C-alpha positions, 0 to 999 in steps of 0.5 A, spaced: 599 275 182 602 272 188 599 267 191 599 267 199 593 263 200 596 257 204 601 262 209 595 267 209 590 260 213 596 258 217 595 265 220 588 266 220 587 259 223 591 262 228 588 268 230 591 273 226 583 275 225 580 282 228 572 283 229 568 288 224 567 294 230 563 297 225 559 292 224 557 289 230 556 297 232 551 296 227 547 291 229 547 292 236 545 299 235 551 302 240 558 306 238 563 304 236 567 306 241 562 304 246 563 296 243 571 298 241 571 300 250 567 293 251 571 288 246 578 292 249 576 291 257 574 284 254 581 282 252 585 285 257 580 280 263 582 275 258 575 274 257 576 274 248 582 269 247 583 270 240 580 271 233 580 266 229 577 265 222 571 259 220 574 256 213 569 251 209 576 245 210 573 242 205 576 248 200 583 248 205 584 242 203 583 239 211 577 235 210 578 229 213 576 230 221 576 225 227 575 224 234 579 220 238 580 219 244 585 217 247 587 212 253 593 214 258 598 208 262 596 209 270 602 212 271 600 219 267 592 218 269 593 222 275 597 229 270 593 228 264 595 235 263 603 232 260 600 228 255 596 233 253 601 239 251 604 234 248 599 233 243 598 240 243 604 240 239 601 237 233 599 242 227 593 237 226 591 237 233 585 242 233 583 241 240 586 238 246 580 235 253 581 232 258 574 228 260 571 223 264 569 215 262 572 210 260 578 214 255 582 220 258 582 226 253 578 227 247 583 231 241 580 232 234 584 232 228 583 235 221 587 232 215 587 233 209 586 224 207 586 218 212 593 217 209 594 222 213 591 221 218 594 214 218 600 217 218 599 221 225 595 217 229 602 213 229 605 218 232 601 220 237 599 213 238 609 212 239 608 218 245 609 215 252 605 215 255 598 214 250 597 206 251 590 206 246 585 211 242 579 210 239 577 214 233 570 217 231 571 219 224 565 225 222 563 224 215 558 233 215 561 237 220 552 242 220 555 247 226 562 249 227 565 255 231 557 258 232 556 258 225 551 253 221 554 249 215 
């Protein structure tokens, strides 16, 4: 049998999943048609952005997780979204948030190991507008996407 797992995982990470309406209907004790209608309404209103799988990242080769604080240059401070959108283009970066405090952004990175992390952080550090990064490495994730691990 053909191994399509890597391609499948990438599609699922991007949001190519659908809710199990019949299971939701059973849990809420409501008809499937009511669930379907309400889900479609939430999607149309933009409340639901996407559906995605929640992974055991160790098993898919993305077990090294870190949170990186990003300091911007003064000329970028007023428009952090420009740098944030550049960071969002990296596949290894799971989230980009503009924050308050001593740093302007925090990014969440998932890679295979520290060597891959080091390679990525060098590329990030070379982006225009980034003057400093400060990394916090996650040793063990206990909960993600509202699911206890």
